[in-house]
MARDOMI-889335 format. One record per residue (C-alpha): residue number from 1; residue in one letter; x, y, z. Coordinates in nm, 4 decimals. Each point is the difference from the previous one (the first is absolute). Layout:
    n  res         X         Y         Z
  NUM    a         X         Y         Z
...
END
This chain:
    n  res         X         Y         Z
    1    m   25.0357    2.8959   17.0800
    2    a   -0.1789   -0.0700    0.3400
    3    p   -0.3759   -0.0009   -0.1086
    4    m    0.0753   -0.2850   -0.2398
    5    l    0.2823   -0.1571    0.2049
    6    s   -0.2682   -0.0511    0.2848
    7    k   -0.2621   -0.1455   -0.2435
    8    l    0.2309   -0.2796   -0.0547
    9    p   -0.1119   -0.3140    0.1420
   10    m   -0.3591    0.0544   -0.1654
   11    l    0.0972    0.0979   -0.3264
   12    i    0.2861   -0.3464    0.0145
   13    l   -0.2868   -0.1713    0.0876
   14    f   -0.1990    0.0899   -0.2874
   15    l    0.2980   -0.0804   -0.2339
   16    m    0.0700   -0.3130    0.1422
   17    l   -0.3527   -0.1157   -0.1001
   18    s   -0.1157    0.1218   -0.2807
   19    t    0.2978   -0.1654   -0.1254
   20    c    0.5559   -0.3128   -3.5193
   21    t    0.1823    0.2978    0.0811
   22    p   -0.1575    0.3383   -0.0405
   23    t    0.1249    0.2946   -0.2571
   24    a    0.1924    0.2918    0.1582
   25    e   -0.2398    0.2721    0.1998
   26    p    0.0011    0.2870   -0.0558
   27    p    0.1278    0.2969    0.2908
   28    a   -0.1564    0.0381    0.2900
   29    s   -0.2567    0.3265    0.0301
   30    e    0.0326    0.2356    0.2145
   31    l   -0.0032    0.0180    0.3880
   32    p   -0.4072    0.0185    0.1282
   33    e   -0.1562    0.2887    0.0432
   34    a   -0.2361   -0.1023    0.2754
   35    i    0.1365    0.0386    0.3949
   36    l   -0.1538   -0.1880    0.2464
   37    e    0.0461    0.0530    0.3426
   38    i    0.1089   -0.2658    0.2208
   39    s   -0.3368   -0.0062    0.1931
   40    e   -0.1455   -0.1406   -0.3187
   41    l    0.1116   -0.3166    0.0026
   42    t   -0.1325   -0.3064    0.1659
   43    g    0.0516   -0.2882    0.0076
   44    e   -0.2656   -0.2530    0.0185
   45    d   -0.0085   -0.3482   -0.0170
   46    w    0.3582   -0.1296    0.1619
   47    e   -0.1500   -0.1577    0.3044
   48    q   -0.2240   -0.2201   -0.2973
   49    n    0.3711   -0.1517   -0.0828
   50    s    0.0921   -0.2686    0.2413
   51    e    0.3068   -0.1783   -0.2525
   52    a    0.2063    0.3468    0.1069
   53    p    0.0681    0.0181    0.3387
   54    f    0.1945    0.3003   -0.0458
   55    f   -0.2359    0.1657   -0.3187
   56    p    0.0630    0.3457    0.1406
   57    l    0.3632    0.0192    0.0017
   58    a    0.1767    0.0681   -0.3629
   59    l    0.3811   -0.1075    0.0084
   60    t    0.1994    0.0268   -0.3005
   61    m    0.0713   -0.3778    0.0820
   62    h   -0.3648   -0.0547    0.0111
   63    n   -0.0066   -0.2362    0.3348
   64    p    0.1288    0.0820    0.3396
   65    d    0.1364   -0.3396   -0.0109
   66    g    0.2451    0.0645   -0.2716
   67    n   -0.1695   -0.2324   -0.2619
   68    r   -0.0991    0.1882   -0.3354
   69    y   -0.2647   -0.2640   -0.0713
   70    i   -0.3652    0.1484    0.0186
   71    p   -0.3404   -0.2244    0.0070
   72    g   -0.1550    0.1860   -0.2737
   73    s   -0.1214    0.0949   -0.4099
   74    i    0.0337    0.1860   -0.2677
   75    d    0.0272   -0.1089   -0.3731
   76    l    0.2958    0.2501   -0.0702
   77    a    0.0339   -0.0443   -0.3571
   78    n   -0.3326    0.0777   -0.0745
   79    a   -0.0592    0.2637    0.2540
   80    e   -0.1207    0.3429   -0.0179
   81    h    0.3184    0.2394    0.0658
   82    i    0.0140    0.3738    0.1167
   83    d    0.3147    0.1653   -0.1206
   84    i    0.1010    0.3315    0.2947
   85    a    0.3003    0.2813   -0.0985
   86    l    0.1745    0.0790    0.3136
   87    e    0.2810    0.2591    0.0498
   88    g    0.2633   -0.2103    0.0124
   89    m    0.1727   -0.3813   -0.0417
   90    p   -0.2159   -0.2240    0.2580
   91    q    0.2085   -0.2704    0.2501
   92    w   -0.3088   -0.1402    0.2254
   93    i   -0.3202   -0.0083   -0.0622
   94    l   -0.2774   -0.1084    0.2577
   95    g   -0.3411   -0.0750   -0.0501
   96    m   -0.3549   -0.1239    0.2450
   97    g   -0.3223   -0.0359   -0.0892
   98    l   -0.2690    0.2145    0.1384
   99    g   -0.3323   -0.1959   -0.1137
  100    p   -0.1276   -0.1517   -0.2561
  101    d    0.0737    0.2306   -0.2642
  102    q    0.3160    0.2289    0.1170
  103    s    0.3608    0.0046    0.1442
  104    i    0.2544    0.2296    0.0962
  105    w    0.3268   -0.0135   -0.1601
  106    l    0.3502    0.1595    0.1323
  107    a    0.2934    0.0975   -0.2301
  108    v    0.2799    0.1054    0.1553
  109    l    0.2871    0.0926   -0.2236
  110    e    0.3385    0.0189   -0.0230
  111    d    0.0845    0.3267    0.2168
  112    g   -0.2438   -0.1174    0.2823
  113    q   -0.3056    0.2164   -0.1507
  114    v   -0.3531   -0.1785    0.0525
  115    q   -0.3131    0.0079   -0.2370
  116    s   -0.3337   -0.1731    0.0800
  117    f   -0.2678   -0.0980   -0.2175
  118    l   -0.3520   -0.0934    0.0766
  119    i   -0.1544   -0.2480   -0.2792
  120    k   -0.3414   -0.0655    0.0093
  121    s   -0.2527   -0.1496   -0.2686
  122    g    0.2943    0.0264   -0.2399
  123    k    0.0643    0.3636    0.0628
  124    v    0.3277    0.1941    0.1800
  125    s   -0.0154    0.2905    0.2311
  126    q    0.3439    0.1317    0.1409
  127    v   -0.0587   -0.0315    0.3627
  128    s    0.1896    0.3362    0.0671
  129    g    0.2160    0.0511    0.3783
  130    l   -0.0454   -0.3381    0.0787
  131    f    0.3266   -0.1171    0.1473
  132    e    0.3298    0.1622    0.0750
  133    n    0.3245   -0.0611   -0.2280
  134    l    0.2259   -0.2845    0.1388
  135    a    0.3934    0.0144   -0.0105
  136    a    0.0908   -0.0728   -0.3481
  137    g   -0.0087   -0.4322   -0.0332
  138    q   -0.1967   -0.0102    0.2816
  139    p   -0.2381   -0.2836   -0.0322
  140    p   -0.3385    0.1084    0.0816
  141    a   -0.2810   -0.2126    0.2144
  142    m   -0.3385    0.1093    0.0337
  143    a   -0.2878   -0.1173    0.2314
  144    w   -0.4260    0.1054    0.0070
  145    v   -0.0226    0.0383    0.3528
  146    e   -0.3377    0.1174    0.2149
  147    g   -0.1314    0.1957   -0.3291
  148    e    0.3919    0.1511   -0.0540
  149    l    0.2299   -0.0794   -0.3116
  150    v    0.3309    0.0159    0.1839
  151    l    0.3692   -0.0313   -0.1598
  152    i    0.0949   -0.1944    0.2746
  153    n    0.3985    0.1598   -0.0695
  154    s   -0.1899    0.3708    0.1404
  155    l   -0.0393   -0.1409    0.3874
  156    e    0.3922   -0.1059    0.0708
  157    e    0.2085    0.3179    0.1192
  158    t    0.2980   -0.1100   -0.1847
  159    a   -0.0115   -0.1298   -0.3223
  160    n    0.2107   -0.2911   -0.0965
  161    p    0.0715    0.0822   -0.4704
  162    n    0.0189   -0.3942    0.0051
  163    n   -0.3334   -0.1167    0.1562
  164    h   -0.3035    0.0671    0.1368
  165    p   -0.1936   -0.0559    0.3335
  166    v   -0.2993   -0.2441    0.0657
  167    f   -0.2715   -0.0330    0.2371
  168    v    0.0283   -0.3704    0.1836
  169    g   -0.2645   -0.1179    0.2613
  170    s   -0.0293    0.2896    0.2056
  171    r    0.3361    0.2085   -0.0884
  172    f    0.1141    0.1933   -0.2381
  173    a    0.3789   -0.1731   -0.1530
  174    s    0.2953    0.2099   -0.1349
  175    m    0.3272   -0.0537   -0.0974
  176    d    0.2516    0.2849   -0.0019
  177    s    0.3414    0.0216   -0.2028
  178    q    0.1909   -0.1310    0.2647
  179    g   -0.2163   -0.3125   -0.0171
  180    r   -0.1751    0.0324    0.3564
  181    l   -0.4096   -0.1018    0.0058
  182    s   -0.2231    0.2260    0.1697
  183    l   -0.3192   -0.0775    0.1472
  184    d   -0.2227    0.2912    0.0697
  185    n    0.2963    0.1834   -0.0722
  186    e    0.2266   -0.1606    0.2851
  187    i    0.3261   -0.1875   -0.0712
  188    y   -0.1604   -0.3562    0.0447
  189    a    0.3795   -0.2037   -0.1443
  190    k    0.2787    0.0388   -0.1806
  191    g    0.2257   -0.1396   -0.2756
  192    f   -0.2133   -0.0328   -0.3152
  193    l    0.0745    0.0639   -0.3444
  194    p   -0.0923    0.3230   -0.0671
  195    d   -0.2142   -0.0523   -0.3094
  196    s   -0.1389   -0.2701    0.1285
  197    r   -0.4556   -0.0291   -0.0646
  198    i   -0.1273   -0.0143    0.3316
  199    l   -0.2036   -0.3488   -0.0851
  200    f   -0.2894   -0.1145    0.2682
  201    d   -0.2482   -0.2593   -0.0275
  202    e   -0.3922   -0.0150    0.2116
  203    s    0.1271   -0.0503    0.2724
  204    g    0.2267    0.3385    0.0539
  205    r    0.3126   -0.2015   -0.0665
  206    i    0.2883    0.1841   -0.1696
  207    l    0.2521   -0.1799   -0.2430
  208    l    0.3113    0.2490   -0.0746
  209    l    0.3193   -0.0642   -0.1449
  210    s    0.2926    0.0818    0.2236
  211    s    0.3785    0.0072    0.1262
  212    p    0.1195    0.2188   -0.2966
  213    s    0.2738   -0.1042   -0.1654
  214    s    0.2974    0.1154   -0.2867
  215    a    0.1385   -0.3498   -0.0495
  216    y   -0.1200   -0.0692   -0.3531
  217    q    0.0422    0.2486   -0.2200
  218    h   -0.2231   -0.0169   -0.2458
  219    g   -0.2249    0.3440    0.0391
  220    i   -0.2900   -0.0451   -0.2424
  221    m   -0.2718    0.1261    0.2224
  222    g    0.1049    0.3514    0.0456
  223    d    0.2926   -0.0822    0.2577
  224    a    0.2492   -0.2645    0.0928
  225    i   -0.0961   -0.0640    0.3620
  226    e   -0.2695   -0.2960   -0.0017
  227    a   -0.1527   -0.1953    0.3027
  228    q    0.1789   -0.3331    0.1593
  229    a   -0.3139   -0.0607    0.2592
  230    l   -0.3936   -0.0298   -0.0377
  231    s   -0.1388    0.1149    0.3116
  232    l   -0.3954   -0.0883    0.1229
  233    l   -0.1304    0.1838    0.2897
  234    d   -0.2974    0.0182    0.1634
  235    s   -0.1194    0.3797   -0.0211
  236    v   -0.2690   -0.0575    0.2612
  237    n    0.1923   -0.1962    0.2805
  238    d    0.3460    0.2041   -0.0205
  239    f    0.1570   -0.3599   -0.1200
  240    g    0.2419   -0.0607   -0.2752
  241    n    0.2915   -0.2510   -0.1999
  242    a    0.2264    0.0361   -0.2353
  243    i   -0.0547   -0.3456   -0.2262
  244    g    0.2033   -0.0788   -0.2823
  245    v    0.3083    0.1041    0.0753
  246    l    0.3005    0.0192   -0.2981
  247    n    0.3610    0.0111    0.0869
  248    g    0.2995    0.0724   -0.2255
  249    a   -0.0774    0.1875   -0.3254
  250    r   -0.3082   -0.1382   -0.0378
  251    v   -0.3049    0.2538   -0.0135
  252    y   -0.3862    0.0192   -0.0403
  253    e   -0.0324    0.1901   -0.3239
  254    a   -0.2845    0.1347    0.0069
  255    i   -0.1952    0.3416    0.1570
  256    a   -0.2647   -0.2577    0.1368
  257    p   -0.0925   -0.3788    0.0265
  258    i   -0.3407   -0.1317   -0.1303
  259    w   -0.1973   -0.0979    0.2859
  260    a   -0.2908   -0.2971   -0.1232
  261    d   -0.0829   -0.2767    0.0517
  262    l    0.1072   -0.2402   -0.2139
  263    d   -0.1091   -0.3574    0.0799
  264    q   -0.3394    0.1288    0.0897
  265    d   -0.0116   -0.1189    0.3165
  266    g   -0.1117    0.2372    0.2101
  267    q    0.3627    0.1440    0.0933
  268    r    0.2232    0.2619   -0.1664
  269    e    0.3256   -0.0449   -0.1777
  270    i    0.3119    0.2349   -0.0632
  271    l    0.1374   -0.0050   -0.3262
  272    v    0.3084    0.1992   -0.0369
  273    t    0.2918    0.0441   -0.2470
  274    a    0.3410   -0.0548    0.1394
  275    s    0.3382    0.0920   -0.2236
  276    d    0.3755   -0.0233    0.0090
  277    a    0.2530    0.0770   -0.2082
  278    n    0.1358   -0.3566   -0.0663
  279    e   -0.3892   -0.1788   -0.0957
  280    g   -0.2167    0.3005   -0.0704
  281    a   -0.3325   -0.0054    0.1157
  282    q   -0.2794   -0.2816    0.1040
  283    l   -0.2872   -0.0265    0.1856
  284    m   -0.0611   -0.1055    0.3305
  285    l   -0.3258   -0.0443    0.1582
  286    y   -0.0210   -0.0189    0.3855
  287    s   -0.2963   -0.0547    0.2858
  288    e   -0.0746    0.2500    0.2393
  289    d    0.2328   -0.2092    0.2578
  290    g    0.2938    0.0753   -0.2263
  291    e    0.0213   -0.3496   -0.1105
  292    l    0.1204    0.0139   -0.3838
  293    l   -0.2510   -0.2567   -0.1693
  294    a    0.1961    0.0153   -0.3811
  295    i    0.1983    0.1800   -0.2244
  296    s    0.0477    0.0509   -0.4087
  297    s    0.2577   -0.0881   -0.1440
  298    a    0.3000    0.3118   -0.0548
  299    i    0.0246    0.1591   -0.2744
  300    g    0.3823   -0.0799    0.0053
  301    q    0.1486    0.3252   -0.0391
  302    g    0.0220    0.2959    0.1706
  303    y   -0.0855    0.3174   -0.0673
  304    r   -0.3637   -0.1451   -0.1386
  305    w   -0.2976    0.0960    0.1761
  306    r   -0.3732   -0.1825    0.0211
  307    n   -0.3157    0.2232    0.0715
  308    q   -0.2186   -0.2086    0.2005
  309    m   -0.3799    0.1266   -0.1041
  310    a   -0.3147   -0.1949    0.1170
  311    i   -0.1458   -0.2919    0.1509
  312    a   -0.3144   -0.1236   -0.1460
  313    p   -0.1940   -0.2285   -0.2008
  314    f    0.1783   -0.0360   -0.2590
  315    g    0.0005   -0.3507   -0.0924
  316    p   -0.2221   -0.1321   -0.2750
  317    n   -0.2541   -0.1783    0.2782
  318    g    0.0737    0.2722    0.1768
  319    e    0.3272   -0.1189    0.2030
  320    w    0.1471    0.2932    0.2409
  321    e    0.3468    0.0899   -0.2127
  322    i    0.2637    0.2564    0.0962
  323    a    0.0668    0.2648   -0.3263
  324    d    0.3406    0.1957   -0.0299
  325    v    0.2247    0.1431   -0.2341
  326    l    0.3270   -0.1568   -0.1151
  327    t    0.2263    0.3037   -0.0797
  328    p   -0.2389    0.2072   -0.0423
  329    h    0.2794    0.2693   -0.1367
  330    i    0.1394   -0.2455   -0.2697
  331    g   -0.2347   -0.2190   -0.1832
  332    g   -0.2283   -0.0130    0.2784
  333    v   -0.1549   -0.3766    0.0454
  334    v   -0.3793   -0.0092    0.1447
  335    e    0.0166   -0.3052    0.2426
  336    f   -0.2222   -0.2173    0.1802
  337    f    0.0616   -0.2075    0.2881
  338    s   -0.1901   -0.3028    0.1749
  339    w    0.0884   -0.1111    0.3831
  340    q    0.1382   -0.3076   -0.0139
  341    a    0.0687   -0.1781    0.3207
  342    n    0.3191    0.2727    0.0932
  343    e    0.0898    0.1187   -0.3011
  344    l   -0.1648    0.2796   -0.2339
  345    r   -0.0097   -0.1686   -0.3522
  346    v   -0.0324    0.2118   -0.3386
  347    v   -0.3076   -0.1607   -0.1799
  348    a    0.0195    0.2808   -0.2800
  349    q    0.1585    0.2703   -0.1167
  350    l   -0.0405    0.2686   -0.2972
  351    p    0.2727    0.2597   -0.1134
  352    g   -0.0497    0.3780   -0.0629
  353    y   -0.1906    0.1857    0.2979
  354    t    0.1540    0.2109    0.2312
  355    s   -0.1228    0.0906    0.3707
  356    h    0.2617    0.2855    0.0685
  357    v    0.2120    0.2779   -0.0798
  358    i    0.3245   -0.0220    0.0679
  359    g    0.0915    0.2336    0.3581
  360    s   -0.3479    0.0597    0.0641
  361    r   -0.2206   -0.0605    0.2928
  362    n   -0.2623   -0.0817   -0.1995
  363    l   -0.0656   -0.3957    0.0036
  364    d   -0.3954    0.0608   -0.0854
  365    l    0.0690   -0.0742   -0.3623
  366    g   -0.2665   -0.2655   -0.0104
  367    l   -0.3011   -0.1769    0.1657
  368    a   -0.1863   -0.3303    0.0071
  369    a   -0.3782    0.0192   -0.1119
  370    d   -0.2885   -0.1563   -0.1681
  371    v    0.1156    0.2616   -0.3395
  372    n   -0.1988   -0.1589   -0.2524
  373    a   -0.2870   -0.1060    0.2242
  374    d   -0.0140   -0.3440   -0.0924
  375    g    0.0101   -0.0918    0.3993
  376    r    0.3672   -0.0583   -0.0235
  377    v    0.2859    0.1805    0.1210
  378    e    0.2332    0.1509   -0.1863
  379    l    0.3664    0.1569    0.0538
  380    l   -0.0268    0.3787   -0.1643
  381    l    0.2988    0.1419   -0.0443
  382    p    0.2127    0.1974   -0.3069
  383    t    0.2423   -0.0982   -0.2703
  384    q    0.3319    0.0925   -0.0149
  385    r   -0.0580    0.3646   -0.1591
  386    l   -0.2376    0.0958    0.2571
  387    d   -0.2393    0.0760   -0.2868
  388    q   -0.2540   -0.2841    0.0454
  389    l   -0.1975   -0.2388    0.2400
  390    a   -0.0409   -0.3620   -0.0019
  391    a   -0.2096   -0.2358    0.1518
  392    i    0.1718   -0.3086    0.0520
  393    q   -0.2150   -0.3039    0.1127
  394    r    0.1390   -0.3641    0.1073
  395    s   -0.0710   -0.3100   -0.2051
  396    e    0.0173   -0.3452   -0.0311
  397    s    0.3303    0.0324   -0.1960
  398    g    0.1435    0.2878    0.1912
  399    a   -0.0711    0.3654   -0.0509
  400    e   -0.1432    0.2373   -0.2453
  401    i   -0.0705    0.3152   -0.1521
  402    l   -0.3887    0.1046   -0.0445
  403    w    0.0746    0.3270   -0.1411
  404    e    0.2224    0.2951   -0.0027
  405    l   -0.1596    0.3511    0.0852
  406    s    0.1909    0.2657   -0.1766
  407    l    0.0094    0.3568    0.2011
  408    p    0.0165    0.3500   -0.1288
  409    g    0.2966    0.0559    0.1439
  410    r    0.2803   -0.1880    0.2773
  411    l   -0.0771   -0.1226    0.3101
  412    s    0.1339    0.2480    0.2880
  413    s   -0.1913   -0.1157    0.2736
  414    n   -0.1153   -0.2907    0.2417
  415    i   -0.2855   -0.2062   -0.1542
  416    a   -0.3561    0.1429    0.2266
  417    s   -0.2804   -0.2020    0.0397
  418    a   -0.3981    0.1376    0.1550
  419    r   -0.1991   -0.2422    0.1378
  420    f   -0.3263    0.0009    0.0048
  421    a   -0.2796   -0.1883    0.2158
  422    n   -0.1695   -0.1741   -0.2647
  423    g    0.3643   -0.1909   -0.0695
  424    t    0.1246    0.1932   -0.2926
  425    l    0.2940    0.2207   -0.0582
  426    a    0.1268    0.3064   -0.1858
  427    i    0.3990    0.0391   -0.0495
  428    g    0.1678    0.2795   -0.0520
  429    v    0.3596    0.0604   -0.1250
  430    g    0.2217    0.3180   -0.0110
  431    l    0.1732    0.0550   -0.3165
  432    d    0.2883    0.1948   -0.1241
  433    a   -0.1708    0.2224   -0.2231
  434    e   -0.1755    0.1785    0.2913
  435    i   -0.2864   -0.1853   -0.0080
  436    l   -0.2377   -0.2491    0.2370
  437    r   -0.1625   -0.2709   -0.1408
  438    v   -0.3226   -0.1301    0.1679
  439    w   -0.1761   -0.3349   -0.1433
  440    l   -0.3038   -0.0046    0.1545
  441    p   -0.2485   -0.3145    0.0803
END
């Protein structure tokens, strides 16, 4: 570990700067016979991509700011796809573009076994022994660092099975099972939600859910411990403060907020779902100083949830809006919100979709991107049965389904993406039929 950690300042500088329904499909083919060594993998053109500052970093939530919006395109309904047979049911998928026509894909199975594949010019090769296995259920994080592909999880001494570490600024950041944040393997601060994802921005600041509480016993995301505060930390100057503190039985019912520039004024806002037993969930929008800028209406009934998904230019004229899924376990209504004065107002709704399986810490069952290559951003989500993916686009009259794409099994993983320097995307999913399916640009 020491040689890798000694390179962190240089590594992180690089990471921060580079930043009609088809008929049923046949079963997946056998595992690829070709075995590649890690030394045969090359990353050729990341430096050419100026729109993705975190480009060589692969996370299940796509971006280190928690926003599942990807500025890229793929004509998914008409794209060529590849099915890869796995040795078990996949729980997590990661993808990363390595060059104009090659990408690496990682599948983490239910028991933590990691399988890796290279897709190059439409052909699949298994990459043997690339990564160590993870604890069962642990989400992965992957980075390309100084010519080496790294499973970031493998660099922490004490693995938290409900979280993963990240690189932040010139430091290696990880969260342990007691909610203690460490920088370069030294405890930096305490009192955080143990499964809070570590968000960070281009300046090396860290945003976390903090002040764990059992005040609201909904327990839909793996346990009944939620956060009652947000903490914004400056990891460079050792400065931090709690913002958005909740009182009583009200909690932030999330694993991470979304930290994005909703009004496009050059300053990020913080979006998070707050819930209690009386009113249920509502969206809350804060400034980085902790000022409450706007709220949505509450559901009006306890033990009903909203899952915030993305902030993106969804609007019919490219307006930046918020997308969430209302009660994803009960009917699943896609909602689009506009920020109007101190209100987050619903401007479109569409029922029949989901973004979460109850009891799971996987909140990444959707993404926002141009998935029909028309120059506009859509929301990609599974249907309630998890056996189809749908492209949902905002329209002048509300929201509409562009297509629903049948899957050869039920979705069992997050929806993953691989970004390429030319602005195209590949999309990957894991299915309960023990298949990794990848659509190529």
